[in-house]
C-alpha atoms as one frame of an Amber mdcrd trajectory, in Angstrom:
protein
  76.075  44.384 -24.972  73.813  42.760 -27.745  75.617  39.699 -27.071  74.693
  39.558 -23.234  71.376  40.056 -24.462  71.598  36.788 -26.665  72.922  35.198
 -23.464  70.396  36.084 -21.265  67.672  35.182 -23.655  68.929  32.330 -24.369
  69.590  31.329 -20.826  66.164  32.079 -19.702  64.193  29.878 -22.655  66.196
  26.875 -21.452  65.417  27.430 -17.906  61.818  27.289 -19.192  61.826  23.825
 -21.089  63.730  22.401 -17.957  60.511  23.757 -15.816  58.255  22.289 -18.595
  59.648  19.720 -18.893  59.776  18.829 -14.837  56.100  19.265 -14.147  54.322
  16.495 -13.370  51.313  15.480 -15.547  48.100  13.491 -14.217  48.178  10.178
 -16.183  45.727  10.263 -19.053  43.347   6.532 -19.141  44.234   3.593 -17.178
  41.440   1.469 -15.745  38.464   2.451 -14.124  38.584   2.551 -10.156  35.984
   0.375  -9.264  37.096  -0.618  -5.496  34.937   0.504  -2.635  37.081   2.103
  -0.327  38.324  -0.001   2.567  38.737   0.606   6.663  42.441   0.726   7.798
  41.653   1.432  11.610  38.561   2.557  14.361  38.365   4.753  17.260  36.943
   3.116  19.317  38.854  -0.372  17.956  35.960  -3.053  16.113  34.422  -5.375
  18.909  36.260  -3.352  21.511  35.088  -3.429  25.132  34.729  -0.663  27.816
  34.645   2.325  25.788  33.528   5.729  27.501  34.623   8.382  24.681  31.887
  10.410  22.920  33.747  10.007  19.563  33.836   7.552  16.789  36.396   7.465
  14.154  36.931   5.864  10.654  40.316   5.623   9.082  40.210   4.210   4.916
  42.683   3.976   2.347  41.422   6.706   0.019  39.435  10.063   0.017  35.999
   9.605   1.123  32.926  11.775   0.777  29.072  11.290   2.922  25.865  11.580
   1.324  22.693  11.340   3.298  24.620  10.621   6.680  21.780  11.423   8.714
  19.194   8.974   6.647  21.701   6.090   6.201  23.427   6.044   9.464  22.083
   3.501  11.532  22.996   3.453  14.865  21.689   0.808  17.604  20.788   0.745
  20.063  19.112   3.916  20.695  21.546   6.873  21.633  20.130  10.100  23.970
  21.069  13.192  22.657  22.879  14.054  18.954  26.110  13.951  17.129  28.130
  15.844  14.515  30.304  14.469  11.829  32.766  15.798  10.138  35.140  14.690
   7.065  38.925  15.430   6.351  40.071  13.359   3.317  40.337   9.870   4.262
  38.708  10.267   7.809  34.874  10.298   9.012  34.836  11.312  12.724  31.459
  11.116  14.803  31.274  13.562  17.920  27.857  12.422  20.229  27.040  15.042
  22.640  26.125  12.307  25.288  27.468   9.567  26.914  26.923   6.090  25.407
  24.546   3.279  28.565  27.067   1.653  30.793  27.110  -1.971  29.614  25.517
  -2.018  26.432  26.722  -2.794  22.630  26.547  -0.300  20.077  26.326  -0.886
  16.420  27.320   1.789  14.054  26.178   0.816  10.464  27.138   3.469   7.717
  25.143   1.453   4.955  25.179   3.285   1.601  26.713   6.738   3.377  30.448
   6.713   2.565  31.920   7.118  -1.238  35.395   7.492  -2.492  35.712  10.865
  -4.133  36.649   9.823  -7.718  34.310   7.621  -8.535  31.526   7.481  -5.860
  31.858   3.965  -5.243  30.124   2.710  -1.991  31.804   1.094   1.057  28.412
  -0.333   1.670  27.463  -1.623   5.155  30.662  -0.130   7.097  29.897  -0.906
  10.907  31.410  -0.257  13.844  30.697  -2.635  16.743  31.615  -1.882  20.422
  30.725  -1.963  23.836  30.762   0.264  26.748  30.811  -3.165  29.546  32.772
  -6.150  29.638  31.488  -7.817  26.838  30.016  -8.144  23.210  26.649  -8.932
  22.437  26.305 -11.169  19.840  22.565 -12.414  19.200  20.549 -11.674  15.818
  17.658 -12.418  14.053  17.481 -11.915  10.122  14.209 -12.170   8.209  12.470
 -11.166   5.350   9.605  -7.915   4.907   6.620  -8.296   2.045   4.009  -6.717
   1.508   0.922  -8.700   2.259  -1.352  -7.673  -0.215   1.162  -7.871  -3.453
   3.446 -10.668  -1.496   6.318  -8.128  -3.050   9.847  -7.927  -1.075  10.077
  -4.306   0.908  12.854  -1.971   0.800  13.817   0.518   3.349  11.359  -1.171
   5.590  12.224  -1.139   9.610  12.583  -3.621  11.307  12.399  -2.303  15.535
  12.514  -4.140  18.985  11.354  -2.678  22.077  12.747  -3.734  25.342   9.528
  -5.406  26.801   9.965  -3.289  30.312  10.113   0.179  28.217   7.236   2.364
  28.372   7.650   3.285  25.198   5.264   3.021  22.318   5.644   2.383  18.815
   3.324   5.502  17.945   5.550   8.287  20.159   9.067   7.299  20.487  11.811
   5.608  18.400  12.922   1.633  19.007  15.392   0.311  21.258  17.051  -1.715
  18.136  16.566  -0.937  14.418  17.796  -1.626  11.002  15.943  -1.191   7.494
  15.408  -3.714   4.571  17.712  -4.190   1.754  16.655  -4.391  -1.838  15.342
  -8.158  -1.511  13.428  -7.656   1.714  15.870  -8.977   3.719  17.286  -7.630
   7.032  19.431  -8.401   9.988  19.373  -7.134  13.448  22.490  -7.668  15.222
  24.634  -7.417  18.106  21.580  -8.296  20.569  21.053  -8.296  23.988  19.202
 -11.378  25.610  15.804 -10.260  26.465  12.028  -9.878  26.004  11.097  -7.819
  22.951   8.053  -6.442  21.216   9.083  -6.732  17.336   7.548  -4.614  14.964
   7.956  -4.159  11.000   7.222  -0.500   9.220   6.971   1.153   6.510   8.287
   4.763   8.165   7.013   7.099   5.183   8.611  10.238   6.711  11.178   9.059
   8.503  10.749   9.534  12.019  10.905   6.043  13.607   7.616   6.442  14.906
   4.095   4.666  13.533   1.474   7.019  12.236  -1.139   4.653  12.402  -2.890
   3.919   8.854  -0.900   6.279   7.066   1.763   3.759   7.183   2.261  -0.504
   6.923   2.856  -1.611   9.755   3.327  -5.546  10.744   4.241  -7.080  14.577
   4.363 -10.178  16.530   1.353 -10.375  18.986   3.255 -11.771  21.734   6.286
 -11.036  23.105   9.638 -12.605  21.661  12.031 -13.901  24.932  15.177 -13.938
  22.835  17.533 -16.102  24.364  19.103 -17.548  20.726  19.942 -16.252  17.580
  16.237 -16.148  15.352  16.512 -16.995  11.571  13.724 -16.380   9.149  11.540
 -13.960  11.045   9.159 -13.149   7.861   6.606  -9.960   8.409   3.644  -8.980
   6.018   2.981  -5.301   6.233  -0.171  -4.045   5.678  -2.359  -0.839   6.008
  -4.343  -1.684   9.009  -6.916   1.188   9.457  -9.432   0.890  12.502 -10.501
   4.869  12.546 -14.529   5.506  11.817 -15.453   7.878   8.809 -15.808  11.219
  10.638 -18.371  14.184   9.192 -16.266  16.866   8.436 -19.233  19.445   7.753
 -22.348  20.270   5.812 -23.984  22.336   3.521 -26.900  23.708   2.377 -29.017
  24.160  -1.188 -32.590  24.508  -1.687 -32.992  20.983  -2.829 -29.716  19.446
  -1.718 -27.904  18.771   1.801 -24.564  17.676   1.200 -22.412  15.804   4.088
 -19.008  15.521   3.820 -16.522  13.066   5.163 -12.748  12.774   5.714 -12.281
   9.480   3.830 -13.653   7.855   0.628 -17.119   5.395   0.992 -17.763   2.275
  -0.410 -21.635   2.003   1.491 -23.738   4.458   3.258 -27.762   4.886   4.483
 -29.678   7.846   5.685 -32.514   6.964   7.729 -35.581   8.743   9.662 -38.295
   7.065  11.378 -41.635   6.675   9.374 -40.045   8.701   6.340 -38.301   7.379
   2.838 -35.272   9.281   2.128 -33.798   9.733  -0.984 -29.753  10.139  -0.873
 -26.466   9.312  -3.409 -23.095   9.111  -2.509 -20.968  11.394  -4.714 -17.627
  11.632  -5.835 -17.103   8.763  -2.749 -16.805  11.527   0.176 -20.143  13.405
  -0.346 -23.885  12.123   1.127 -26.402  14.249  -0.861 -29.705  14.612   0.980
 -32.752  15.188  -1.365 -34.904  17.953  -0.188 -38.325  15.458  -0.068 -39.493
  17.030   3.522 -41.226  19.971   2.447 -39.946  21.719   5.665 -36.949  24.325
   6.279 -36.990  23.561  10.182 -33.771  21.149  11.588 -33.902  17.683  10.621
 -32.894  14.809  12.487 -31.299  11.982  10.579 -29.462   8.728  10.868 -26.369
   8.348   8.767 -24.653   5.055   8.486 -21.238   5.656   6.359 -18.573   2.495
   5.841 -15.285   2.731   4.207 -13.029   0.742   2.438 -11.323  -0.957   5.536
 -14.719  -1.665   6.832 -14.678   0.771   9.838 -18.691   1.689   9.939 -19.901
   5.306  11.380 -23.206   5.104  13.161 -24.344   8.193  14.270 -27.096  11.043
  14.444 -27.275  14.612  12.693 -29.461  17.596  11.956 -29.602  18.527   8.634
 -31.321  21.615   7.209 -32.566  23.125   4.168 -32.675  26.509   2.499 -35.709
  28.563   2.108 -36.898  28.495  -1.671 -35.209  31.082  -3.178 -32.883  31.479
  -1.510 -30.533  29.446  -3.241 -30.655  28.275  -7.109 -31.966  24.788  -7.434
 -29.249  22.431  -9.588 -29.634  21.026 -13.161 -28.776  17.617 -12.562 -29.702
  15.406 -15.770 -31.275  11.796 -14.987 -28.491   9.743 -16.833 -28.829   5.846
 -17.245 -25.485   4.040 -17.979 -25.187   0.107 -18.032 -22.222  -1.862 -18.010
 -21.708  -4.242 -20.121 -22.547  -1.281 -22.490 -24.191  -2.180 -25.760 -21.893
  -4.428 -28.217 -19.781  -5.638 -25.022 -19.628  -9.364 -25.229 -21.287 -11.863
 -22.169 -21.445 -15.025 -20.817 -24.396 -17.658 -20.600 -24.604 -16.142 -16.913
 -25.762 -12.107 -17.550 -24.838  -9.794 -15.258 -26.106  -6.535 -16.274 -25.797
  -3.031 -14.115 -27.917  -0.359 -14.826 -26.529   2.884 -12.997 -28.610   6.420
 -12.441 -27.373   9.776 -11.516 -29.846  10.520  -9.287 -31.680   7.581  -6.742
 -34.929   6.370  -8.397 -37.990   7.119  -6.263 -40.738   4.727  -8.689 -39.749
   2.096 -11.085 -41.764  -0.838 -13.018 -39.178  -3.809 -13.102 -41.792  -5.338
 -15.162 -40.983  -3.254 -18.327 -37.333  -4.729 -18.628 -36.873  -7.614 -21.270
 -34.214  -9.567 -21.585 -34.723 -11.521 -25.159 -32.329 -14.800 -26.049 -30.915
 -14.497 -29.668 -32.801 -11.141 -29.370 -36.482 -12.709 -29.900 -37.052 -14.965
 -26.927 -38.028 -13.608 -23.620 -35.892 -14.533 -20.580 -38.800 -14.866 -17.276
 -37.022 -12.678 -14.435 -38.334 -12.861 -10.768 -38.055  -9.818  -9.379 -37.756
 -10.900  -6.065 -34.516 -12.998  -6.838 -33.108 -11.586 -10.298 -32.481  -7.933
  -9.380 -30.753  -6.678  -6.391 -30.687  -2.335  -5.417 -28.202  -0.847  -3.803
 -28.985   1.453  -0.381 -29.442   4.720  -1.896 -31.365   2.994  -4.913 -28.901
   4.404  -7.763 -27.781   0.668  -9.004 -29.758  -2.005  -9.954 -28.222  -5.302
 -11.246 -29.600  -7.975 -12.757 -28.475 -11.985 -12.675 -29.610 -14.333 -14.600
 -28.647 -17.205 -16.841 -29.175 -17.029 -20.163 -30.287 -19.966 -22.415 -29.129
 -18.522 -25.635 -26.291 -19.303 -28.551 -25.545 -16.422 -30.178 -27.453 -12.769
 -28.956 -28.663 -11.358 -25.915 -30.624  -8.047 -25.790 -31.575  -6.093 -23.088
 -34.331  -3.564 -23.728 -35.334  -0.894 -20.887 -38.387   0.928 -22.231 -38.822
   4.518 -21.676 -40.474   5.810 -18.134 -39.386   2.580 -16.741 -37.252   4.616
 -13.975 -38.528   8.048 -12.325 -35.578   9.821 -10.385 -36.450  11.798  -7.001
 -37.072  14.533  -9.054 -39.322  13.037 -11.215 -37.424  13.017 -14.107 -37.934
   9.651 -16.415 -35.213   7.466 -18.512 -35.017   6.883 -22.307 -35.374   3.958
 -24.275 -32.461   1.819 -23.647 -31.233  -1.073 -26.132 -28.122  -3.337 -25.648
 -27.221  -5.884 -28.102 -24.603  -8.403 -26.530 -22.760 -11.308 -28.620 -21.745
 -14.723 -26.859 -17.932 -14.437 -25.447 -16.062 -17.604 -28.127 -14.183 -19.416
 -25.460 -11.366 -19.467 -27.762 -10.939 -15.974 -27.387 -10.036 -16.425 -23.766
  -7.943 -18.196 -21.066  -8.673 -20.480 -18.226  -7.499 -20.792 -14.457  -7.804
 -23.218 -12.419  -6.815 -25.590  -9.603  -7.451 -27.617  -6.293  -7.443 -26.131
  -2.835  -6.421 -29.114  -0.760  -7.177 -27.789   2.743  -9.082 -28.511   6.410
 -10.298 -24.550   6.753 -14.175 -24.445   6.475 -14.087 -20.531   5.026 -11.414
 -19.500   2.493 -11.802 -17.263  -0.554  -9.446 -17.550  -4.208  -9.091 -14.423
  -5.338  -7.710 -13.552  -9.401  -5.487 -10.754  -9.335  -4.271  -8.642 -12.613
  -0.610  -7.177 -12.971  -1.787  -4.129 -11.205  -3.046  -6.669  -8.020  -6.426
  -5.810  -8.613  -9.477  -8.066  -8.270 -10.357 -10.012 -10.681 -12.924 -12.153
  -9.649 -13.317 -14.654  -6.585 -14.830 -17.834  -5.566 -15.713 -18.395  -2.192
 -15.110 -22.025  -0.460 -14.487 -24.148  -3.344 -12.157 -26.963  -3.495 -11.956
 -27.225  -7.143 -12.292 -23.626  -8.649 -11.938 -22.450 -12.310 -11.506 -18.656
 -13.699 -12.836 -19.222 -17.087 -13.324 -16.174 -19.789  -9.806 -14.535 -19.185
  -8.233 -12.224 -21.499  -4.635 -12.413 -21.942  -2.269 -11.323 -19.452  -0.535
 -11.609 -16.674  -2.448 -12.896 -13.256  -1.925 -14.015  -9.689  -3.383 -15.992
  -7.683  -3.968 -15.627  -3.764  -5.863 -17.172  -0.800  -7.661 -15.260   1.806
  -7.892 -17.463   4.907 -11.449 -16.229   6.367 -11.295 -17.327   9.858 -14.501
 -15.469  10.714 -16.308 -16.516   7.611 -17.503 -13.433   6.535 -16.759 -13.758
   3.075 -13.917 -10.692   3.186 -10.650 -10.304   4.392 -10.283  -8.709   8.297
  -7.205  -6.418   8.158  -6.731  -7.008  12.252  -6.325  -4.599  14.866  -3.474
  -3.064  16.053  -4.222  -1.673  19.194  -6.122  -5.437  20.326  -3.123  -6.597
  18.810  -5.209  -8.940  16.531  -3.111  -9.813  13.443  -5.003  -9.544   9.672
  -6.387 -12.467   8.289  -3.773 -14.757   6.796  -3.383 -14.600   2.582  -1.060
 -17.454   1.047   0.108 -17.024  -2.934   1.419 -19.064  -5.612   5.103 -18.994
  -6.204   4.772 -17.365  -9.996   2.652 -15.071 -12.116   0.715 -16.993 -14.060
   1.042 -15.861 -18.097  -2.156 -16.413 -19.982  -2.946 -16.948 -23.799  -5.792
 -16.801 -25.789  -7.080 -19.966 -26.111  -4.809 -21.519 -23.346  -5.796 -23.146
 -19.920  -3.302 -22.545 -17.058  -4.312 -26.182 -14.902  -2.372 -27.626 -11.866
  -2.571 -23.974  -9.779  -2.974 -25.474  -6.487  -3.207 -24.596  -2.955  -2.063
 -26.565   0.406  -2.589 -25.222   3.619
């Protein structure tokens, strides 16, 4: 018996060892899989005709997964209804709930939706092209989309085609054909049927395939396009087109101030009443505050003019009404005065000096202000030429050529300005050394053009306007800090001295903007010459 037990134990151990030896273990190490999945077959077959099914399938050479298919898959032209998708190992299936339109060529571009399971390699831009009719449409349009105000390529911008006789509009319905741009802003819309189309480029922030007005950047062709042959290098430059006037949202009353709130930021405003001076200011860009100098608690009709950053102007009449004394406690607002440049800031011989007030100025004596060359020699100031107030009298600007070699002093004595609430300024003295040209750089060039009106703008690395000059064939930007700059030229077609954004509804294009090819690196005591434009 004991011998039998020993034999059985040896037998069990042998079987266990054999089983372990026969087990298959995954190989370790080896080369990383860097190959994207490849298509083996499709339903329908590529570029097949007369297809009338509702199922589209793709079979790959390895197991796959789908990611963000609803965002990545582009189906053109526009389909009616919806679809469901399913992945089984190496097969992806789409089931459509409605039939495809007759005599139409369809393109399904999966872009970056399909990846292998192991390494997530992307089967980029895998497509199925088929027709429900006898022929495959083969026309195409390609080109690029850039941002009009920066000249940078725009990724994932929509390029959208609407049939000319289609009653769909871009603000209400998705396009008939569309595609999206790549990282370089390049696009290709292919397998198009010949016809007449309206074409747009759109930065579709909410991915609803519709234009949301001033919320989204857009570009368009002003006229319909007759597509009879392939079109290469059709460029779009997208920008915000805001044609909406500012709107008054609400008003609120205190004893001493009535506040009018608007729906967007303002760059300028005015409040008027016939035969009466009104004191007001813009607060936090969106609020117009009117001071109570009316000595009445009755409603008062005033004319409001408000201008937003897109130059849209609201002109309307509204009524304001102040609370009776004692109903609300008057606010305490100190009368502060700031200057730009501040004391110690360096300047050039062309003095540009701004004085900003926290409340509107009611009375003033500009004759008290002194500008002293080399801190001792008074510079004569002309109140009608050298000074300029803004609309609300909360900012005063002094522009003057200063004959100085070292230091300029600006002195504003006490009681030069009195606010609408009758408080006054403290004594202000600011000293400014003359900038040394060797500490700065210069960018200059020539403008060769037949255009009568144009604006040359210098931009910093954030594309903010540093300085601009108008209608000058030989330009020069001086006293620039070391850094990176860009140049652009606005074709000021209507000669109003600013860039006009156009009008989408009336199909008026924005005014053209031209860029130099590259960014401009600028060092201290360095001049970048030859930055020329020809147009």
